C-alpha positions as CSV (number, residue, x, y, z in Angstrom):
1,M,66.1,3.2,44.4
2,K,67.0,3.4,48.1
3,I,65.1,6.7,48.4
4,K,61.9,5.0,47.1
5,N,62.4,2.2,49.6
6,I,62.6,4.7,52.4
7,L,60.0,7.2,51.3
8,F,57.2,4.7,50.7
9,P,57.1,3.3,54.3
10,V,57.4,6.9,55.7
11,F,54.4,7.9,53.5
12,L,52.4,5.0,54.8
13,L,53.2,5.8,58.4
14,L,52.2,9.4,58.0
15,F,49.0,8.4,56.2
16,N,48.2,5.9,59.0
17,L,48.8,8.5,61.7
18,Q,46.4,10.9,60.1
19,V,43.7,8.3,59.9
20,M,44.3,7.3,63.6
21,A,44.1,11.0,64.6
22,Q,40.7,11.4,62.9
23,V,39.4,8.2,64.6
24,K,40.7,9.3,68.0
25,K,39.0,12.6,67.8
26,A,35.7,11.1,66.5
27,N,35.8,8.5,69.3
28,R,36.4,11.2,71.9
29,L,33.4,13.2,70.6
30,Y,31.3,10.0,70.6
31,E,32.1,9.2,74.2
32,L,31.1,12.8,75.1
33,Y,27.7,12.2,73.4
34,Q,28.5,14.8,70.7
35,Y,27.3,12.5,67.9
36,A,26.6,15.3,65.4
37,E,30.2,16.6,65.8
38,A,31.7,13.1,65.5
39,I,30.0,12.3,62.2
40,P,32.3,14.4,59.9
41,H,35.4,12.9,61.6
42,Y,34.2,9.3,61.1
43,L,33.3,10.1,57.4
44,K,36.8,11.6,56.8
45,S,38.5,8.5,58.4
46,L,36.3,6.2,56.2
47,E,37.5,8.0,53.1
48,K,40.9,6.6,53.9
49,D,40.0,3.3,55.5
50,S,36.6,2.2,54.3
51,L,36.7,-1.4,55.7
52,D,37.0,-0.6,59.4
53,V,33.9,-2.2,60.9
54,Q,34.1,-0.3,64.2
55,I,34.1,3.1,62.5
56,I,31.1,2.1,60.4
57,Q,29.2,0.9,63.4
58,R,30.0,4.1,65.4
59,L,29.0,6.2,62.4
60,A,25.7,4.4,62.1
61,D,25.1,4.9,65.8
62,C,25.9,8.6,65.5
63,Y,23.2,8.9,62.8
64,R,20.8,6.9,64.8
65,F,21.4,9.0,68.0
66,T,20.8,12.2,65.9
67,S,17.5,10.8,64.6
68,N,18.9,10.4,61.0
69,Y,17.5,6.9,60.6
70,N,17.9,6.7,56.8
71,E,21.6,7.4,57.0
72,A,21.9,5.0,60.0
73,K,20.3,2.3,57.9
74,D,22.6,2.9,55.0
75,W,25.7,2.5,57.2
């Protein structure tokens, strides 16, 4: 029982760190105006945290800046 109590928080921490790394990389690309390269990183981070409004907004902006207006509208 103690192992489960320890492993679950460790798993959550590692999962959260992975999401944060994807968002950090995507944000760096966004700030460098590399919107097309940022899109896959934002999509991957949304697979794990689909309720983050800032990520959704940035993803929509990336699609808009790359002239993909239908995807921008969807997001």
